C-alpha positions as CSV (number, residue, x, y, z in Angstrom):
1,M,93.7,45.7,-36.2
2,A,94.6,45.5,-32.5
3,G,98.2,45.3,-31.6
4,T,98.9,48.3,-33.8
5,G,97.8,52.0,-33.5
6,T,96.0,52.8,-30.3
7,K,94.5,49.5,-29.3
8,P,96.7,47.1,-27.2
9,S,97.2,43.4,-27.9
10,V,95.5,41.6,-25.0
11,N,97.6,38.4,-25.7
12,R,100.9,40.2,-25.6
13,S,99.9,42.1,-22.5
14,A,98.7,39.0,-20.7
15,A,101.7,36.8,-21.7
16,P,104.0,38.0,-18.9
17,L,101.2,37.3,-16.4
18,V,100.7,33.8,-17.7
19,E,104.5,33.1,-17.5
20,A,104.6,34.5,-13.9
21,M,101.8,32.2,-12.9
22,A,103.5,29.2,-14.4
23,A,106.8,30.1,-12.7
24,E,105.2,30.6,-9.3
25,A,102.9,27.5,-9.6
26,D,104.1,25.9,-6.3
27,S,103.5,29.0,-4.2
28,L,100.1,29.6,-5.9
29,R,99.1,25.9,-5.4
30,V,98.5,25.5,-9.1
31,A,99.9,22.9,-11.5
32,V,101.6,23.3,-14.9
33,L,100.9,20.3,-17.0
34,A,101.6,19.1,-20.6
35,G,98.4,19.1,-22.5
36,P,97.1,17.6,-25.7
37,L,99.0,18.3,-28.9
38,G,101.7,20.0,-27.0
39,C,99.7,22.8,-25.4
40,R,100.3,23.9,-21.8
41,L,97.7,23.5,-19.1
42,I,97.6,25.4,-15.8
43,D,95.2,23.8,-13.3
44,A,94.2,26.5,-10.8
45,G,91.5,24.7,-8.9
46,A,90.4,21.4,-10.5
47,T,92.8,18.9,-9.0
48,R,94.9,21.5,-7.2
49,R,93.9,23.7,-4.2
50,G,94.7,27.0,-5.8
51,G,93.4,30.0,-3.8
52,I,92.2,33.6,-3.8
53,E,95.6,34.9,-5.2
54,A,95.4,32.4,-8.0
55,G,91.9,33.7,-8.8
56,R,93.1,37.3,-8.6
57,R,95.8,36.5,-11.2
58,L,93.3,34.5,-13.4
59,T,91.2,37.7,-13.4
60,E,94.1,39.8,-14.6
61,I,94.9,37.2,-17.3
62,C,91.2,37.1,-18.3
63,M,91.3,40.9,-18.7
64,G,94.2,40.6,-21.2
65,G,96.8,42.2,-18.9
66,L,94.8,45.5,-19.1
67,G,93.1,45.1,-15.7
68,Q,94.1,46.3,-12.2
69,V,92.8,43.7,-9.8
70,A,93.0,43.9,-6.0
71,I,91.5,42.3,-2.9
72,V,90.2,45.1,-0.7
73,P,87.9,45.7,2.2
74,S,84.2,45.5,1.2
75,P,82.5,48.8,1.8
76,S,78.9,47.6,1.7
77,T,78.5,44.0,3.0
78,P,79.4,44.0,6.7
79,R,79.1,40.2,7.1
80,W,81.4,39.6,4.1
81,P,84.4,41.9,4.8
82,F,86.5,41.4,1.6
83,A,85.9,42.2,-2.0
84,I,87.6,42.1,-5.4
85,R,88.1,45.5,-7.1
86,V,88.8,45.7,-10.8
87,G,89.6,48.5,-13.2
88,A,90.9,48.5,-16.7
89,T,93.2,50.7,-18.8
90,D,90.8,50.1,-21.8
91,P,87.6,48.7,-20.2
92,V,85.8,47.8,-23.4
93,V,88.8,45.9,-24.8
94,A,89.8,44.3,-21.5
95,C,86.3,43.2,-20.6
96,L,84.4,42.6,-23.8
97,G,87.4,41.9,-26.0
98,S,89.0,39.5,-23.5
99,Q,87.3,38.7,-20.2
100,Y,83.8,38.0,-21.4
101,A,83.1,34.2,-21.5
102,G,81.8,34.1,-25.0
103,W,83.6,31.3,-26.8
104,S,81.5,28.1,-26.5
105,L,83.7,25.0,-26.7
106,A,82.3,21.4,-26.7
107,D,83.5,17.9,-27.5
108,D,81.6,14.6,-26.7
109,G,80.2,15.6,-23.3
110,W,83.0,18.1,-22.4
111,F,81.8,21.7,-22.4
112,A,83.2,25.0,-21.2
113,L,82.9,28.7,-22.1
114,G,86.3,30.2,-23.0
115,S,87.3,33.7,-21.8
116,G,90.5,35.6,-21.9
117,P,92.9,37.0,-24.6
118,A,92.8,34.0,-27.0
119,R,89.2,35.0,-27.8
120,A,90.5,38.1,-29.6
121,L,92.6,36.0,-31.9
122,Y,89.6,34.0,-32.9
123,A,87.3,37.1,-32.9
124,K,84.4,35.4,-34.6
125,E,81.8,36.4,-31.9
126,D,79.5,39.2,-33.1
127,I,80.7,41.4,-30.2
128,F,84.1,41.8,-31.8
129,A,82.6,43.5,-34.8
130,D,80.5,45.7,-32.5
131,I,83.6,46.9,-30.6
132,A,85.9,46.9,-33.7
133,Y,88.6,44.8,-32.1
134,A,90.7,41.8,-33.0
135,D,94.2,40.7,-32.0
136,R,97.3,39.2,-33.5
137,A,100.0,37.6,-31.4
138,A,102.5,34.7,-31.4
139,S,100.9,33.1,-28.3
140,G,97.6,32.9,-26.7
141,A,95.9,32.1,-23.4
142,L,92.3,30.9,-22.8
143,V,90.6,30.6,-19.4
144,L,88.0,27.9,-18.8
145,E,85.5,27.5,-16.1
146,T,85.7,23.7,-15.8
147,D,87.0,21.0,-13.5
148,T,88.4,19.0,-16.5
149,A,91.2,19.7,-18.8
150,P,90.3,20.4,-22.5
151,T,90.3,17.4,-24.8
152,E,92.5,17.0,-27.8
153,A,89.6,18.0,-30.1
154,V,89.0,21.2,-28.1
155,V,92.7,22.1,-28.3
156,R,92.6,21.5,-32.0
157,M,89.5,23.7,-32.3
158,V,91.2,26.6,-30.5
159,A,94.4,26.2,-32.4
160,D,92.5,26.3,-35.7
161,G,90.4,29.2,-34.5
162,T,93.3,31.3,-33.4
163,G,95.7,30.3,-36.1
164,L,98.3,29.3,-33.6
165,D,100.2,26.1,-33.1
166,P,98.9,24.2,-30.1
167,A,102.3,24.6,-28.5
168,A,101.8,28.3,-28.4
169,L,98.5,28.0,-26.4
170,T,98.0,28.0,-22.6
171,F,94.7,26.8,-21.2
172,L,94.1,27.9,-17.6
173,Y,91.1,26.3,-15.8
174,A,89.3,26.2,-12.5
175,P,85.7,25.3,-11.6
176,T,83.4,27.8,-10.1
177,Q,83.3,25.6,-6.9
178,S,87.0,26.4,-6.3
179,L,88.5,29.4,-4.5
180,A,90.3,30.6,-7.7
181,G,87.3,29.9,-9.9
182,S,84.9,31.8,-7.5
183,T,87.2,34.7,-7.2
184,Q,87.7,35.2,-11.0
185,V,84.0,35.0,-11.6
186,V,83.2,37.7,-9.1
187,G,86.0,39.6,-10.7
188,R,83.8,40.0,-13.8
189,V,81.7,42.7,-12.0
190,L,82.9,45.4,-14.5
191,E,82.6,43.1,-17.5
192,V,79.0,42.2,-16.6
193,A,78.1,45.9,-16.5
194,L,79.7,46.6,-19.8
195,H,78.0,43.6,-21.4
196,K,74.6,45.1,-20.3
197,V,75.7,48.5,-21.6
198,H,76.3,46.8,-24.9
199,A,72.9,45.0,-24.7
200,L,71.2,48.4,-24.0
201,H,72.8,49.7,-27.3
202,F,74.8,52.5,-25.6
203,P,77.7,53.3,-28.0
204,M,80.7,51.4,-26.6
205,E,83.2,53.9,-28.1
206,R,81.9,56.4,-25.6
207,I,83.0,54.3,-22.6
208,V,86.2,56.0,-21.4
209,D,86.9,54.3,-18.1
210,G,85.4,52.2,-15.4
211,I,85.9,50.5,-12.1
212,G,83.9,47.9,-10.2
213,I,83.8,46.1,-6.8
214,A,82.0,43.1,-5.5
215,P,82.3,41.0,-2.3
216,L,84.2,37.7,-2.5
217,A,81.8,34.8,-2.6
218,P,82.5,31.8,-0.4
219,P,82.8,28.8,-2.7
220,S,80.6,25.7,-2.4
221,P,81.2,22.1,-3.5
222,D,77.7,22.2,-5.1
223,F,77.8,23.7,-8.6
224,V,74.4,25.5,-8.5
225,T,75.1,27.0,-5.1
226,A,78.6,28.1,-6.2
227,M,77.2,29.6,-9.4
228,G,74.4,31.3,-7.5
229,R,76.8,32.9,-5.0
230,T,79.1,34.3,-7.6
231,N,76.2,35.8,-9.5
232,D,74.6,37.2,-6.4
233,A,77.9,38.9,-5.4
234,I,77.5,41.0,-8.5
235,I,73.7,41.2,-8.8
236,Y,73.1,42.2,-5.2
237,G,76.5,43.2,-3.9
238,G,78.3,44.8,-6.9
239,T,79.0,48.5,-7.6
240,V,80.4,49.9,-10.9
241,H,81.4,53.4,-11.8
242,L,81.5,54.2,-15.5
243,F,82.9,57.4,-17.1
244,V,81.4,58.2,-20.5
245,E,81.4,60.7,-23.2
246,G,78.3,62.3,-24.7
247,P,75.2,64.2,-23.6
248,D,74.4,64.3,-19.9
249,D,70.9,62.9,-20.6
250,D,72.4,59.8,-22.2
251,A,74.5,59.2,-19.1
252,R,71.4,59.6,-16.9
253,D,69.4,57.2,-19.0
254,L,72.2,54.7,-18.9
255,A,72.4,54.9,-15.2
256,Q,68.7,54.4,-14.7
257,R,68.6,51.3,-17.0
258,L,71.8,49.6,-15.9
259,P,71.3,48.2,-12.4
260,S,70.1,44.6,-11.8
261,S,67.0,45.9,-10.1
262,T,65.5,46.8,-13.5
263,S,65.1,43.1,-14.3
264,R,61.8,41.3,-13.9
265,D,63.7,38.5,-12.1
266,Y,65.3,40.7,-9.5
267,G,64.6,40.0,-5.8
268,A,65.6,36.4,-5.0
269,P,69.0,34.7,-4.7
270,F,70.1,33.5,-8.1
271,G,70.0,29.8,-7.1
272,E,66.3,30.2,-6.4
273,V,65.7,32.0,-9.8
274,F,67.7,29.3,-11.5
275,R,65.6,26.5,-10.0
276,R,62.4,28.5,-10.8
277,F,63.2,28.3,-14.5
278,G,64.0,24.6,-14.3
279,G,67.8,25.1,-14.6
280,D,67.4,26.8,-17.9
281,F,70.0,29.5,-17.7
282,Y,68.9,31.2,-20.9
283,A,65.3,31.5,-19.7
284,I,66.4,34.0,-17.1
285,D,66.0,37.7,-18.0
286,G,69.4,38.8,-19.3
287,M,68.8,42.2,-17.7
288,L,69.4,40.6,-14.3
289,F,73.1,40.2,-15.0
290,S,74.3,43.6,-13.9
291,P,75.7,45.2,-10.7
292,A,73.4,46.2,-7.9
293,E,74.5,49.8,-7.9
294,V,75.9,52.0,-10.6
295,V,77.3,55.5,-11.0
296,V,77.7,57.0,-14.5
297,T,79.7,60.2,-14.8
298,A,79.2,62.3,-18.0
299,L,82.7,63.7,-18.6
300,E,81.5,66.7,-20.6
301,S,79.1,68.0,-18.0
302,G,80.9,66.7,-14.9
303,N,77.6,65.3,-13.6
304,S,77.3,61.9,-12.0
305,H,74.1,59.8,-12.1
306,R,73.3,57.1,-9.6
307,A,70.9,54.2,-9.6
308,G,70.3,50.9,-7.8
309,A,71.4,49.9,-4.4
310,I,73.3,47.2,-2.6
311,A,71.1,44.5,-1.1
312,P,73.1,43.1,1.8
313,G,70.2,40.9,3.0
314,L,70.1,39.1,-0.3
315,V,73.9,38.7,-0.3
316,D,73.6,37.2,3.2
317,A,70.8,34.8,2.1
318,S,72.9,33.6,-0.8
319,F,76.3,33.3,0.9
320,G,74.9,31.5,3.9
């Protein structure tokens, strides 16, 4: 069980980051609000301006306090000079056990995907069995990509799922159209790579370390445009370097299969692909959701294998 032995508790690691964000709400241009059933809300971009720094901090919270997140110069997209770089102390736990938006929450027209450390308290998604992880903690935080606060029924659903009193829960939310929301979605570049690694059935216990970078996408007030830009930042502008155990041939095979260019739907801005499939997100080839460029280093041989390439023209076409 996480929180004991060698696996960290993502909720306990993230808790100081949540408290710091709440304490610095004014300077971050976010709002701390009383929510249904006594939960705490942090509005980082719905009715508040928020910003890139709020998004950077949301990314750290999403990663369960195990991520190292920085805004840095972008090495590969000349027209878009800044990027978000992420690494993780334990990339599988930080990304798949916390950051992945895998908890589907809905109530009477309200819908959002939950990400962040409270997912690991619930731990009912299949992926938790695959990575052999769950968490126990006295408080929890859940990040939602939405422009509306969770309803009372959703708060109750999360409280029941995590086993926590609602007063021990913090919900942080921002829509993709906001600066904070856009930043934290692009900050999933490493998580997106690890999710595809999982889909390719590479043994997750052999992932030792990883780092990723993708250009910051300019937000748009239009949801489809905003969603397209954040996806394109990773699909056409993202780079991930993974360090793995095991045979060199396995690392080479993983590198060759991992980039977004292996997908049948590669080659057009995501917004165009989305419209081509009539707005059915799940009709799009799942193999598209991966960084443009990957490096996989086999630690036992010391060899590094590269595949894919940044497509700055497609980034430009998407970002405008």
